[in-house]
N, C-alpha and C positions, 0 to 999 in steps of 0.2 A: 908959466901962468896957470897950467893946469893943476900943480901941484898945490899953488893957493887957492885955489878955487874949490878942491875936493873936500878938504874939511869943513867949508861951509855948505857946500851941498849934502854933506851927510850928518849935520846938524838937524834936529827937530825944528823945523821952522813953527813959526805962531801958528800957522792954520793946522798942524798937525796935532799941537799942543792944544788947541781950542777944541777940536773936533774930540780929542782924547777926554778931556774934561767935561764935554756935553755926554758923552758916552757914560762916563763915571755917574755923573748926577744921575743918571737914570739906573744904573746898575745898583748903586750905593743902596738905594731902599728895598730892591730884590733881595740883595746878599744880607742886609741887617734883618729884614723881615722874617727871613727863615728861621734864623736864631731866635729872635725875640717871640715869635709863637711857640716855638719849643719850650721856651721856659715859662710860658705863661698858661701850658695846658691844663695843669691842676686848677689853677685859678678859673679857666673857661669851664670846665667841668663842674666846678662847685656853683658858679653864677648862673649857668645854663641848666643845672639840674640833670646833669647826664653821666653816665659811667665814663670811665676813663677809656675803656675800649672804643666806645661810640666817638669821644672827643678826640682820639687818635686819628679819626678820619678827616680832621681839619687838616692834618700834615699829610695823611695818605693821599687824600683827594689832590690836594694841590701837587704833588709830587707825579700823579698819575696824568694830570693836565699838562703838565710840563713835558712829560715823555710823548704825549699826543702831538704836541704843537712843534717840537723841535725840528723834526722831518720836514715841515711845511715851510719853514722860515727861508731856506734858499731859495726855493721857488719863488716866493713871495717877492724877496727882495730883486731877483732877475725880472720878475713881471711887472711888478709896480715901483721898483725903484728902492735904494735902501733907506731913504729920509722917510719916504711915507710909511715903509714897514716898521720903522723903528717909531716913529710918532703914534702909531695904532696901536704896538704894544704896551708902549708907556701908558697911554690913555686906557686901554683894557685893565691894566694894571691898578692904575689910581681908581676907576670906576669901581672895579673889584672891592678895593680897600675901603671904599666908602660903603659901599653896600655891607661889606664884613662888620663895620661899624655899626650900621644900622640893622643887624641881624635881630631878630626876636625870638630864635630858637637855635638849637645845636644844628637841625636838619638845615634850616636856611643859611647858617655859618657855613655848612659845608658845601652847599652849593654856589653860594659866592666866592668861597674860597679856589672853588674849580676854575671858575670866571677869571679869578685875579691870577691862577696858575696859567691860562692859556695866554695872558699878557706876558707874565714873569718869563714862561720858557723860551719866548722868542728873543728875549734881550741880551742872553750871552752870546749866542750865536750871531745874531745881527751886529752886536757891538763889536766881536771879535773880526767880522769880515769888514765892517767898515772901518776900523782903525787900521787894520792890514792894507787895506786898498788905499787909504790915504799916504801913508807912511812909507810903502815900498819895501824891498826885501832887504836894504841897507840900514835899515833904521828901526827895524822891528823889535829888537831888544828893547830899546828904550821906549818905542810907543807901546809895547805890552806891559813893560813895568807900570804904566800909569794905570792900566786896566787892573793891575794885580792889587794895586792898593784896596779896593773895596773888597775884592775877593778872599783877601788874607786877614784884613781887619775885621770883617764882619763877624767870624767867629770869637772875636776877642770882646768888640764893642756890644755885639747883639746880647748875651748876657747881661751886661750893665746895665743898657737901656732898659731892655725888657725887666729886669729886678727893679728898677727906678718906677717904671709906668704900671707893674703889678702893685708894689709897695704904696706907691702914692696918688696914684689916679684908678679910675676904673679900667676894665677890660677893653671897653671901647677905642680907648686910646692907642692899643697896640696896632690897630689900624688905622685909625685916624693920622696918626704922626707921618703915614707915607703920603696924605692927600697935599700938603702944601710943597713937600719934597717933589712929589710927581708933576705937579703944575709948575713948577719953576722948570724941570727938566723938558717937560712939553715946550715950554717958551723958549728956553735955549735952543732946542733941536730945531724948531720953526725959524729960529732966528739964525742959527749960525752953522747948522749942520749943510753940509753940499748934499744935492740930489744925487749924485753917481750916476753911473750907467745902468741902463736896462738892459735885458737879453731879449732881442726881439723873437728868437727861436724857443721863448720859455712860456709861449701863451697857452699851451694845452697842460693841465695838470694829471700828473700821473695817479689817477684815483687809486687804482689798485695795488699801486707801490706804496702809497701814503697809508691805504688800510692795514696792508701787510707788516710795514715797518714800524709805524706807532703802534700797532696793535702789539706787536712783538715786545718792543720797549715798555709798554704798559705791563705786560706780563710778567717782563723780569723783574722790573723794578718792584710791582706788587709782590712776588714772590721773595725779594730780597729783604723789602720791608717787613714782611711775615716772618722771616728767618730772625731779623733783629729783635722782634716781639717777642717770638718763641724760644731764643736762644738756641737755634741750631737750624740745620738743613735737612733733619732726619724724617720729618713730619710728612704725611703723603701730598698734602694740599699746598707745603711749600715747594717740595719737588716737583711737584705738577705745573704749577705756574713757571717754574724755572725750566723745566724740558720745554714747555708750550713756546716759551719766549726763544729759548735755542733753536728748536726747530722753525719757529719762523723767520728767525735772521737768516737761517739757510735757505729758504724759499725765496727770502728777499734779494738774497746775493745772486739766485739763479735768475730771479726776474730781472735785475738790474743789470746783469751780465747780457743776458738777451735784448734788453729795450735800450742799452747804451747810454748817451747823455742824455736821452728824454726821461730817465727814470729820476723817482724824486730825490735820490742821493745817487751818485755814481760811485759804485764801488771801485770801478777801474782806477779812481785815483789813487788807491793803493798799491797800484804798479810801479808808482813814483816812490824809490827807495827812501828818500829823506821823509816823504810825507809818511809812510808805513812806520819807521822808526819812530817818527815823531809821536803818531797816532799810538803805538804801544807803550812808549814812555808816558803819555799823557794819561793813559789808562792805569800803569803802575803806580805812577804818581799820585793819582787820585785814590786808588787802593791804599797804599802804604801811608800816607801823609794826610791826606783827608779823613780815613778812618782813625786815625790818631787823635785827631782833632775832637772826636766823641768822646775818647775816654778821658781825657784831661779835665774838661769841667764835672764830669761825673765822678772822679777822683776826689776833687776838691769838696764837691756837695755833699757824697754818702760818706767817704772815710773819715774826712776832717770836720764835716758838719757845718760847712760855709753855706752861707745863703747865695743866690744867683747873683746879686751884687759884688760881693766879694770874691767869690769863684772867678767873675769876669776881670776884675781888677787884678787878680792873681795870674791871669792869663796874658796881662798887657805887656810884659817883656817877650812874648814871642811874636806878636804884632810890631814892636819896635825892631826887633831882630830882623824882621822880614823886610821891613821899610828901607833898614840899611843896606841889607843885601841886593834888593830891587835896583836901589838908585845906582849902586857900584856894579851890579851884576848887568843889567841892561847895557849900560856902556861896553862892557867889556865882551858881552856877548856879540855886540855889533862889530866889535874889532877883531876878535879872534875865533868866534863860533861857539854854539853851544856845546860842542862837543868837548870842549875844554873845561867849561863853567859848570854844567850839571854834575859830572864825577866830584867836583869838589863840593858841591852843594849836598849831595848824597852823604859824603865823608861826615859834612858838619850836621845833617840831619840826624845821622847816626850817632854823633858824639852827643849829640842834644838829647837823643831819645833814650841812650843809657842808663843815667841816673835813675829813671824813671823803672827801670827793669829791677831795680833794688829799692823801690819806694815801700816806706812802712807808714804806719797810722801817725808817726810823730816826726818824719823828715823834715828837715831845714827849709823854710820857705825861701830863705835866702839862696839856700844850694838849688832849689828847684827852679828858682827865678833865673838865676844865671843860665841853668840846663836850657830853658824855654828860650831864653835869648839866643844861645847858639842854634837851638832847634829851629827858630824862627829865621835866622840867616840862611839855614839849610833849605827851608821851606822858599824864602825868596830867591834863593840861586838856583831852585828846581824848576818850580811851576811855571813861572813865564818865559824862562829861556826855552823850556820844553816845548810851550804851545808856540812862541814865536819860531822856532826852527821847524816846527811842522809845517808852516806856512811858506816858509823862505823859499823853496824852489818850486812853488807854485806861480802861474801867472794870474793877472788880475782877475780876468775872465772866468776863472774857477774857484777862485775863493768864495764866492758865495755858496758854492755847493760842498766845498770841504767844511766848512764853517759848522753846520749840522752834525756832521759825523763826530767831529771832534767833543762837541758840546755833550751829545749824546754817550760817546765813551766815557767822558769826564763823570757824567751823571750816574752812568751804571757802575763806574769805578767806584765811586765816592760811597754808592750803596752796598757794594759788595765789601768794600773794605770794612764799612760801618757794622754788617752782618758778620764778617769774619772775626771781627775784634770782640764784638757783644757776645759773640758765639764761645769764644777762647774764653772770655771773662767769667761766663754764667757757668760753663763746665767745669772751670776750674775751682770756683766757689762751689759748686754744688758737691765735688770731690773733696774739698777740704771740709765742708760742713759735715759730710757723711763721715770722713775719718775722725772727727770729734764727736761723733753721734749726736750732733745737733741737726734736727728735721729741716729739709730744704723745701720752699714753697716757691710757687710761681714760676716763671721761666723769662729770660730776656730781661730787658731792662727794669720790667714791673719787679722781677726778683730782685734786683739791687737795690731799687727805691722802698722794699717794701720791708726793710730790716727796720724794727722797732729800735729808737733812741735808747732805751733802756737794756738792750741787747748788745749794743756797740762796745761796750769794754772786752766782750768775749768775742764778738764775731767781726769787731776792725781790724785786727791785726790779720784774721783770715782773708778778709775781703781784701786789704792792702797787699797782701801775697798773690791772690788772684788778679789783682791789677798789674804787678810785676809781671806775672806770665804773660798776660794780654800784651804789655808793653814789649815784651821778648817776640811776639809774634809781630807787634808793629815794626820792631826792630829789624827782623828778618824781610817782611816785605819790603822796607825801604830799601835795604840791600840788592834787593833783585833789580832794583832801576838801574843797577851798574851795566845789567847786560844791553837792554836797548841804547843806552846813553853812548856807549861805543861806536855805535853807527850813526850818533847825530853830526851835523856837518862841524868842519874844523876849517879855518882857513887863516893864513898869514896876515899879520897886521898890514893895513894899507899903508903903503909907503917902503914895505920891507924890500920890495923889487926893486930892480934897477930900472926896468921898462915904464914908461909912463902910462898912465891910466888911460883907457881908450875914451873917446868923446861920448858924450851923454846920448843914448838911444840905439849903441852899438852894441 
């Protein structure tokens, strides 16, 4: 009797699937918004009569607001409950989106983007915590696969939607498109999301810890965004921000160890070996895989001269591969553990990245699309199993405190990966240009985008070589994920042992 009931109990029941879909309805607009706005920066700069460096604060201000609010999310869920926290976050994001669409100058747009970021920053940790508590440890792989869909499809669909909006509508629609989606997400959350438990011992907010941790994250992410835009870590202001952020994190660690569970994020959770291995893995996954996502559209747009719309369509095979892998990988993760699934995903990601290390200015789109499909399968087999593994050994009571840690780590890792790869790309390009006695101008992503079309017959092959070098760096960063993957949980398939499963609750 126990054996016949066991498979049923480990299926994703209707309530978990509905909860996952409610969370996805809120997260999808946030993930898409990030890439849509990146595509539209040049249009915003022209329409609002602002320099590109000023317009860049539309992205930077949002990123810093996300960093500010991530540490607050766990406390808010414990104090007010997951459902009110989620609804508040989505409402803030929608209100920020509507205000951004109504902005009358670049300054007001930046302010409204910061408001939007305060909502957007809470959605990832809150969404992960809600789905983790709903699914339980035995079904986390499949439940997290639901959340993985917007996270992996966003970088693919974002440029397509952004390209269409920029080409056929006004810039206001970049933000207006979020409003109906967000209103549906709020309605679904009010209707279907369970309230969840509050933690009565979390009434008092750790203001000192919040100030130190949020300030440290803001400093780190700002430093990394400066490194990306300048194409290196050597400048004094870049290093200053990064050192300040690292020192701040050290101070916060001391504060949290002293304050214990009353701190805004309890660093003692990292004494759990499974959570620690999962956290390191999530960090390295974000560096190696999300950083590589920045290079792909850049290659298609700069070396191959494709518009945002075509570049997005050329990235579609990666999204398809990710969906295939997440559907299969989530089920296998629940059955045998992430420790077996993630290394296979790393190999697939490396196989899919390798052709891009030899990319040229006329490489076959068909060959690159096949490679992207394989890379997407690697992404899908690595990212969500890694996140689900990090939560798998934690009790429901501490999940809300763990979620901000993982979200912050993921955000910093993605920013660090982008900065490292842009640095590798631009420094290699500068070297190539100098060796051919061609003057190099600018730095970071500005340098890549400033190559005039008439110079591309000469500069194009050199730029392609620089992309190949940067993809070698991405390949190496992906390989490093093998190390923490060795410490992720593995278990035998259920039913493999002779002994019957214990009754629920034991």
